[in-house]
C-alpha positions in Angstrom: 0.0 0.0 0.0 1.4 3.4 -1.0 0.6 6.5 1.1 -0.9 9.5 -0.8 0.2 12.9 0.4 -2.6 15.4 0.1 -1.5 19.0 -0.1 -2.9 21.3 2.5 -4.2 23.8 -0.1 -6.3 21.0 -1.5 -7.8 20.3 1.9 -8.7 23.9 2.4 -10.2 24.0 -1.1 -12.4 21.1 -0.1 -13.3 22.9 3.0 -14.6 25.8 1.0 -16.7 23.5 -1.1 -18.2 21.7 1.9 -18.9 25.0 3.7 -20.7 26.3 0.7 -22.9 23.2 0.6 -23.6 23.7 4.3 -22.1 20.3 5.3 -21.6 19.6 8.9 -18.3 20.3 10.8 -18.1 16.6 11.8 -17.9 15.4 8.2 -15.3 18.1 7.5 -13.0 17.0 10.3 -13.5 13.4 9.4 -12.2 14.1 5.9 -9.2 16.1 7.3 -8.2 13.2 9.6 -8.6 10.7 6.8 -6.3 12.7 4.5 -3.7 13.0 7.2 -3.8 9.4 8.3 -3.7 7.7 4.9 0.0 8.5 4.3 0.9 7.2 7.8 -1.1 4.0 7.3 0.5 3.5 3.9 4.0 3.9 5.5 3.2 1.3 8.2 1.9 -1.2 5.7 5.0 -0.7 3.5 7.4 -1.6 6.3 8.6 -5.1 6.7 11.8 -6.9 7.6 12.6 -7.4 3.9 13.3 -3.7 3.6 16.0 -3.7 6.2 19.4 -2.6 4.9 22.8 -2.3 6.5 24.5 1.1 6.6 26.6 0.3 3.6 23.5 -0.4 1.5 23.7 -4.2 1.5 20.2 -5.6 1.1 19.1 -8.2 3.6 16.5 -10.8 2.8 14.2 -12.4 5.4 16.3 -15.6 5.1 19.5 -13.7 5.7 18.0 -11.9 8.7 16.8 -15.1 10.3 20.0 -17.1 9.6 21.9 -14.2 11.2 19.6 -14.2 14.2 20.0 -17.9 14.7 23.8 -17.8 14.3 24.1 -15.0 16.9 22.0 -17.0 19.3 24.5 -19.8 19.0 27.4 -17.4 19.3 25.8 -16.1 22.5 25.6 -12.6 21.2 21.8 -12.7 21.5 20.8 -13.5 25.0 17.7 -13.8 27.2 15.2 -13.7 24.4 11.8 -14.8 25.5 10.4 -15.7 22.0 11.7 -16.3 18.6 11.0 -13.2 16.4 7.7 -13.6 14.7 9.1 -13.2 11.2 11.6 -16.1 11.9 9.2 -18.7 13.3 8.9 -20.5 10.0 12.6 -20.4 9.4 13.4 -21.8 12.9 10.8 -24.5 12.5 12.3 -25.6 9.2 15.8 -25.6 10.7 15.1 -27.7 13.8 13.4 -30.3 11.6 16.0 -30.2 8.9 18.9 -32.4 7.9 21.1 -29.3 8.6 20.1 -29.4 12.2 21.1 -33.0 12.4 24.4 -32.4 10.7 25.2 -29.5 13.0 24.4 -31.6 16.0 26.3 -34.6 14.7 29.3 -32.4 14.2 29.2 -31.3 17.8 29.1 -34.9 19.1 31.8 -36.0 16.6 34.1 -33.3 18.0 33.4 -34.7 21.5 34.7 -38.1 20.3 37.8 -36.5 18.7 38.6 -34.7 21.9 37.9 -37.9 23.9 40.3 -39.9 21.7 43.1 -37.3 21.5 43.1 -35.2 24.6 41.7 -37.3 27.5 44.1 -39.3 29.6 41.4 -41.5 31.2 42.5 -43.0 34.5 39.9 -45.8 34.3 39.5 -45.8 38.0 35.8 -45.1 38.1 36.2 -41.4 38.5 36.4 -40.3 34.8 33.1 -38.5 34.2 31.1 -36.8 31.5 28.1 -34.6 32.2 25.0 -34.4 30.0 22.0 -32.1 30.1 18.8 -33.9 29.2 16.3 -31.6 27.3 17.5 -31.0 23.7 20.7 -32.8 24.6 19.6 -36.4 25.1 15.8 -36.0 24.6 14.2 -33.7 22.0 11.5 -31.2 22.9 11.0 -30.3 19.3 7.7 -32.2 19.2 6.4 -29.9 22.0 7.7 -26.7 20.4 6.2 -27.7 17.1 2.8 -27.1 18.6 4.1 -23.8 20.2 5.4 -22.0 17.1 8.9 -23.4 17.6 9.6 -20.9 20.3 7.5 -18.1 18.8 5.1 -18.4 21.7 6.2 -17.5 25.2 7.0 -20.6 27.3 4.2 -22.0 29.5 6.1 -24.1 32.1 2.9 -25.9 33.2 2.2 -26.9 29.6 5.7 -28.1 29.0 5.8 -30.2 32.2 2.4 -31.8 31.2 4.0 -32.8 27.9 7.1 -34.1 29.7 4.9 -36.3 32.0 3.7 -38.2 28.9 7.2 -39.5 28.6 7.3 -39.5 24.8 10.3 -37.3 24.1 12.4 -38.9 21.4 16.1 -39.5 21.7 18.6 -37.4 19.8 20.4 -40.1 17.8 23.8 -38.3 17.7 23.8 -37.9 21.5 22.8 -41.5 22.1 25.7 -42.6 20.0 28.1 -40.4 22.0 26.5 -41.6 25.3 27.1 -45.3 24.4 30.6 -44.6 23.2 31.5 -42.9 26.5 30.0 -45.9 28.5 32.1 -48.3 26.4 35.2 -46.5 27.4 34.5 -46.7 31.1 33.5 -43.0 31.5 30.9 -42.4 34.2 27.7 -40.8 32.8 26.3 -38.0 35.0 23.0 -36.3 34.1 22.3 -32.8 35.4 18.9 -31.5 34.4 16.9 -28.4 35.1 13.8 -30.6 35.3 12.2 -30.6 38.7 12.3 -33.5 41.2 8.7 -34.4 40.7 9.5 -35.3 37.1 12.1 -37.9 38.1 10.1 -41.0 37.5 8.7 -40.1 34.1 12.0 -38.8 33.0 13.9 -41.9 33.9 11.3 -44.1 32.2 11.5 -41.9 29.1 15.3 -42.1 29.0 15.3 -45.9 29.3 12.5 -46.3 26.8 14.5 -44.6 24.0 17.8 -46.3 24.8 19.6 -44.4 27.6 20.6 -46.5 30.6 23.5 -47.2 32.8 24.2 -43.7 34.0 26.0 -43.2 37.3 24.1 -40.3 38.7 21.1 -38.1 37.7 20.4 -34.7 39.4 17.1 -33.0 39.4 16.1 -29.6 40.8 14.6 -29.8 44.3 12.5 -27.1 46.0 15.5 -25.9 47.8 17.2 -24.6 44.6 14.2 -23.9 42.3 14.6 -20.1 42.8 18.3 -20.1 41.8 19.3 -19.4 38.2 19.9 -22.5 36.1 23.6 -21.6 35.7 24.1 -21.4 39.5 22.1 -24.6 40.1 24.2 -26.5 37.6 27.5 -25.0 38.8 26.6 -26.1 42.3 25.8 -29.5 41.0 29.2 -29.7 39.4 30.9 -28.6 42.6 29.2 -31.4 44.4 30.3 -33.9 41.7 33.9 -32.7 41.9 33.8 -32.9 45.7 32.9 -36.6 45.3 36.2 -37.0 43.4 35.0 -37.1 39.8 37.1 -35.7 37.0 34.8 -33.9 34.6 36.4 -34.4 31.2 33.5 -32.8 29.3 30.0 -31.5 29.3 27.4 -31.6 26.5 24.4 -29.2 26.6 22.2 -27.1 24.5 22.3 -24.0 26.7 25.3 -21.9 27.8 23.9 -22.0 31.3 24.5 -25.7 31.3 28.1 -25.5 30.3 29.4 -22.3 31.8 30.4 -21.4 35.4 32.7 -22.7 38.1 33.9 -25.4 38.4 34.6 -25.6 34.7 35.0 -28.9 32.9 38.1 -29.6 30.9 36.0 -29.0 27.7 32.4 -28.0 27.1 30.5 -28.7 23.9 27.2 -27.0 22.9 24.4 -28.4 20.7 22.4 -26.0 18.5 19.1 -24.8 20.0 17.5 -21.5 18.6 14.0 -22.2 20.1 14.6 -20.9 23.6 17.1 -19.4 26.0 17.6 -20.5 29.6 19.7 -18.5 32.0 
């Protein structure tokens, strides 16, 4: 829609015509406001993300914009977003259900195995450990977010937990492969999740059902630490783990809050997740 600029002299000419015809003041002012608002409405309708340009004149398509947004989420330049931008919902949905998402995730777990094979001097004394997050690290919540605009709708924790209680979250195949490889090398598997304690039973059942078993320890949030940030809660969990004598060779998670903080692992690896941000 293109706005039409109506000259003021034309408006006043119209005024004279209406006055001569003894038309009411209400109709006159209605016409004036309409003439003034049409250009503004046209300008608003003309705006969209496709018209964004950088300062050097480089044109940015919607695909460019959304790819850049996703990349900067992964680089941790974009933080604490509550929803995926409306114009990028379709793009994010396509990404997390695409081969590219699987390839990106597979590359992350492949690098874990390279690191394990080249840089880890495992003692094989029962204290070599690796920490995994659960949601979107071992189990996928993409089926839930598919019905919630792939992160375009603000998270409803109650709704998410009701979905978790069904115990139907699928395994992430690349993570399951890494999980089993670590077990075969004698590494102790430690799971630290931000799921609450009341979800323990259904979570354990879900993990076993899709092929995860044989972990050494699994930590859930109890009421005592539910008010702490996820990063502090997970840092405290790692502190307890190291106090028990474990050597944390690595962590795999989909959120920076799962892999950052003290005590630090020897290496941390992050899986892609542009659907939500957890601090």
